[in-house]
C-alpha positions in Angstrom: 0.0 0.0 0.0 2.8 2.4 1.0 4.6 1.6 -2.3 1.4 2.4 -4.4 1.1 5.8 -2.6 4.7 6.6 -3.4 4.2 5.8 -7.1 1.1 8.0 -7.2 3.0 10.9 -5.7 5.8 10.6 -8.2 3.3 10.5 -11.1 1.5 13.6 -9.9 4.7 15.5 -9.4 5.9 14.6 -12.9 2.7 15.9 -14.4 3.0 19.2 -12.5 6.5 19.9 -13.7 5.5 19.1 -17.3 2.7 21.7 -17.4 3.9 24.8 -19.3 4.0 28.1 -17.4 2.5 30.7 -19.8 4.4 34.0 -19.8 7.6 32.5 -18.6 10.8 33.3 -20.3 11.8 30.4 -22.7 15.2 28.7 -22.3 18.0 30.4 -24.2 18.4 27.4 -26.6 14.6 27.4 -27.5 14.6 31.1 -28.7 13.9 31.3 -32.4 16.3 33.3 -34.5 14.8 35.8 -36.9 16.1 35.2 -40.5 16.1 38.2 -42.8 14.7 37.3 -46.3 17.4 37.7 -49.0 16.7 40.7 -51.2 17.3 40.6 -55.0 17.1 44.2 -56.3 19.6 44.0 -59.2 18.0 43.3 -62.6 20.9 41.7 -64.4 18.8 38.6 -65.1 19.1 37.2 -61.5 17.9 33.6 -61.0 14.7 33.6 -58.8 13.4 30.4 -57.2 11.2 29.2 -54.3 12.9 29.0 -51.0 12.3 29.7 -47.3 12.3 32.5 -46.3 11.0 33.8 -49.6 13.2 35.9 -51.9 12.2 39.5 -51.9 13.1 42.7 -53.8 12.6 44.7 -56.9 13.5 41.8 -59.2 10.6 39.7 -57.8 8.3 42.7 -58.1 9.1 43.2 -61.7 8.4 39.5 -62.6 5.0 39.7 -60.8 4.1 43.1 -62.4 5.0 41.8 -65.9 3.0 38.5 -65.3 0.0 40.6 -64.2 0.4 42.9 -67.2 0.2 40.0 -69.7 -2.9 38.6 -68.1 -2.0 36.4 -65.1 -4.1 37.0 -62.0 -1.3 37.9 -59.6 -1.0 40.8 -57.3 2.6 42.1 -57.0 4.0 42.1 -53.5 7.7 41.6 -54.1 7.8 38.1 -52.4 8.7 35.0 -54.4 6.2 32.7 -52.8 4.5 29.5 -53.9 1.8 31.4 -55.8 4.4 33.3 -57.8 6.3 30.1 -58.5 3.1 28.5 -59.8 2.4 31.4 -62.2 6.0 31.2 -63.5 5.4 27.5 -64.1 2.3 28.3 -66.1 4.2 30.9 -68.1 6.9 28.4 -68.8 4.5 25.8 -70.0 2.7 28.4 -72.3 6.1 29.2 -73.9 7.4 25.7 -74.4 9.8 25.7 -71.5 10.2 23.2 -68.7 7.9 24.1 -65.8 10.5 24.4 -63.0 9.1 27.6 -61.4 12.6 29.0 -61.6 13.2 32.4 -63.3 16.3 31.9 -65.4 17.8 34.3 -67.9 15.8 32.5 -70.6 12.6 33.2 -68.7 13.5 36.8 -68.1 14.1 37.4 -71.8 10.9 35.7 -72.9 8.9 37.5 -70.2 10.1 40.9 -71.2 10.0 40.3 -74.9 7.3 42.3 -76.7 6.2 42.0 -80.3 5.6 45.3 -81.9 2.0 46.1 -82.4 0.7 45.7 -86.0 -1.8 48.1 -87.4 -4.1 48.0 -90.4 -4.5 51.7 -90.4 -2.7 53.6 -93.2 -1.3 56.7 -91.5 -0.4 59.2 -94.1 0.9 61.6 -91.5 4.8 61.5 -91.3 6.0 60.4 -87.9 8.1 62.7 -85.8 11.7 61.6 -85.1 12.0 61.2 -81.3 15.2 60.8 -79.4 16.1 60.5 -75.7 19.6 61.5 -74.5 20.5 60.7 -70.9 23.7 62.0 -69.4 24.7 60.1 -66.3 27.2 62.7 -65.3 24.6 65.6 -65.4 21.8 63.3 -64.3 19.5 64.7 -66.9 17.1 63.3 -69.5 16.6 65.4 -72.7 13.9 64.7 -75.3 14.4 65.7 -78.9 11.7 65.9 -81.5 13.0 66.3 -85.1 16.4 67.3 -83.6 14.9 70.0 -81.5 14.9 69.8 -77.7 11.4 69.8 -76.3 11.7 68.4 -72.7 14.4 68.2 -70.0 14.0 66.3 -66.8 16.2 65.5 -63.7 16.8 61.8 -63.1 18.5 59.4 -60.8 21.0 56.9 -62.3 22.9 53.9 -61.2 25.3 53.7 -58.3 29.0 53.1 -58.9 28.6 49.4 -58.2 25.5 49.1 -60.4 26.1 51.7 -63.2 23.6 52.7 -65.8 24.7 51.2 -69.1 26.2 53.6 -71.6 25.2 53.0 -75.3 22.6 53.4 -78.0 19.4 51.5 -77.1 15.7 51.5 -78.1 12.5 51.6 -76.1 11.2 48.1 -76.6 8.5 47.8 -73.9 6.1 50.1 -72.2 4.1 49.4 -69.1 1.9 51.3 -66.6 1.0 51.0 -62.9 3.7 48.5 -61.9 4.1 50.3 -58.6 6.7 49.9 -55.8 10.2 51.0 -57.0 9.0 51.2 -60.6 6.5 54.0 -60.0 3.6 54.7 -62.4 5.3 54.2 -65.8 8.0 51.9 -67.2 9.8 52.1 -70.6 12.2 49.1 -71.0 15.4 49.3 -73.0 17.0 46.5 -75.1 20.3 46.2 -73.2 21.6 42.7 -73.8 23.0 41.9 -70.4 20.1 42.9 -68.1 16.8 44.6 -67.6 17.1 48.4 -67.6 14.4 51.0 -68.1 13.2 54.5 -67.6 10.6 54.5 -64.9 9.0 56.4 -62.0 9.9 55.8 -58.4 8.5 55.6 -54.8 11.7 57.4 -53.7 11.4 60.9 -55.1 14.2 62.1 -52.8 16.7 60.1 -54.9 16.2 62.1 -58.1 19.3 63.9 -59.0 21.7 61.4 -57.4 23.4 58.1 -58.1 21.0 55.8 -56.4 19.5 53.1 -58.6 20.5 49.5 -59.6 21.2 50.8 -63.2 17.7 52.0 -64.3 16.9 55.7 -64.9 14.4 57.0 -62.2 12.2 60.0 -62.8 9.6 61.8 -60.7 6.3 60.1 -61.3 4.8 63.4 -62.5 7.6 63.7 -65.1 7.5 60.1 -66.4 3.7 60.4 -66.8 4.3 63.4 -69.1 7.1 61.7 -71.0 5.3 58.4 -71.5 2.7 59.3 -74.1 5.4 61.2 -76.2 7.6 58.2 -76.6 6.5 55.4 -79.0 8.1 51.9 -78.9 11.3 51.9 -80.9 12.4 55.4 -79.8 16.2 55.6 -79.8 17.8 56.2 -76.3 21.4 57.4 -76.1 23.0 57.1 -72.7 26.3 59.0 -72.3 28.7 60.1 -69.6 29.6 63.7 -70.0 28.8 63.4 -73.7 30.8 60.2 -74.3 30.2 56.5 -74.3 33.6 55.3 -73.1 35.9 56.3 -70.2 39.2 58.1 -70.5 41.1 55.0 -69.3 40.2 51.4 -69.2 41.8 48.0 -68.8 42.0 46.3 -72.2 40.0 43.0 -72.4 40.1 40.7 -75.4 36.9 40.9 -77.4 35.7 39.1 -80.5 32.5 38.2 -82.4 29.7 37.1 -80.1 31.1 39.1 -77.1 28.6 41.4 -75.4 28.7 43.9 -72.6 29.6 47.5 -71.7 33.2 47.1 -73.0 31.8 46.3 -76.5 29.9 49.6 -76.3 33.2 51.4 -75.6 34.8 49.9 -78.7 31.8 50.6 -80.9 31.6 54.2 -79.7 35.3 54.8 -80.2 35.1 53.4 -83.8 32.3 55.8 -84.6 34.3 58.7 -83.2 37.2 57.7 -85.5 34.8 57.9 -88.5 33.9 54.3 -88.9 30.2 53.9 -89.0 28.8 50.5 -87.9 25.2 51.1 -87.1 24.7 51.5 -83.3 26.9 51.1 -80.2 24.6 48.5 -78.7 27.0 46.2 -76.8 26.7 43.3 -79.3 29.9 42.3 -81.1 28.3 41.1 -84.3 29.3 41.0 -88.0 29.3 44.8 -88.4 31.5 45.4 -85.4 33.9 42.7 -86.5 34.1 44.2 -90.0 34.7 47.7 -88.6 37.5 46.4 -86.4 39.1 44.6 -89.4 38.8 47.8 -91.5 40.5 49.8 -88.8 43.3 47.2 -88.4 44.0 47.1 -92.1 44.4 50.8 -92.4 46.7 50.9 -89.4 49.0 48.0 -90.4 47.7 45.7 -87.8 46.8 42.0 -88.2 43.2 42.1 -89.5 41.7 39.6 -87.1 38.6 41.5 -86.4 39.3 40.9 -82.7 40.1 43.6 -80.0 43.6 43.0 -78.6 46.0 45.3 -76.8 47.7 46.6 -79.9 44.3 47.6 -81.4 43.2 49.3 -78.2 46.4 51.3 -78.2 46.1 52.2 -81.9 42.5 53.4 -81.3 43.8 55.7 -78.4 41.8 53.8 -75.8 44.9 53.0 -73.7 48.3 54.5 -73.3 
């Protein structure tokens, strides 16, 4: 009998100490650590995928906004959650890609690609020649109509670690109401190594500074005035103090199929030297190769069509 009583007392005591005391401070080793979600704000075709915690940032917002614009029932919130991943999978299936739910460079390019609108109307009115010139040094955007300046706006451009791409581009996509860091209007450019555009902002205090991840930010009120003036296909020249190449650079070997900002430098310098090759668009294609060969022949260099140290030096791009 006495043994049974002892067993009952032990059982009751064990139950009492196992009851949680609400409001008590948890043990140090049971405290949950708060994990900050990784932010992806750069738009150089970053890979986006489903993980915990969710990826966040402007890159995610842009994917969501673009999906919504082309008809998917998604509300942008800047978080790469399961719903966003599922819509990406639907988009991939609709465009003949494997439905992984991962935003790869291929998905980025397909998502942002826009076919020019076709019209059956015969417009007998001659179209005005529009041109946008952005100077990252002055942080200004100037609009020309038939070679005459008609608008001038202050802008914010890329920070030193994420510079705005110099070169000769075109407006290839227009969108409205994307919100967040993209403001009320978006005009995308055909830069081959990332997604760059002219857009509004939710950070008006940044205008006039080096603040973006490479895009050109405008006050929302200004971009709303600019937007209807600029048709798709409008040329956009981005320069630094009037030029498209720096005073000094480190020579890097370039050849056909290369792309990037250094290709723009070479193309721009060739044009300054009087060799026309269409646009300085960062794509080392047939015309750029031919222009380099032409220059090499006339300066007694081996006509390889490739940029090497001797060619850089002869072109006055290095000492």
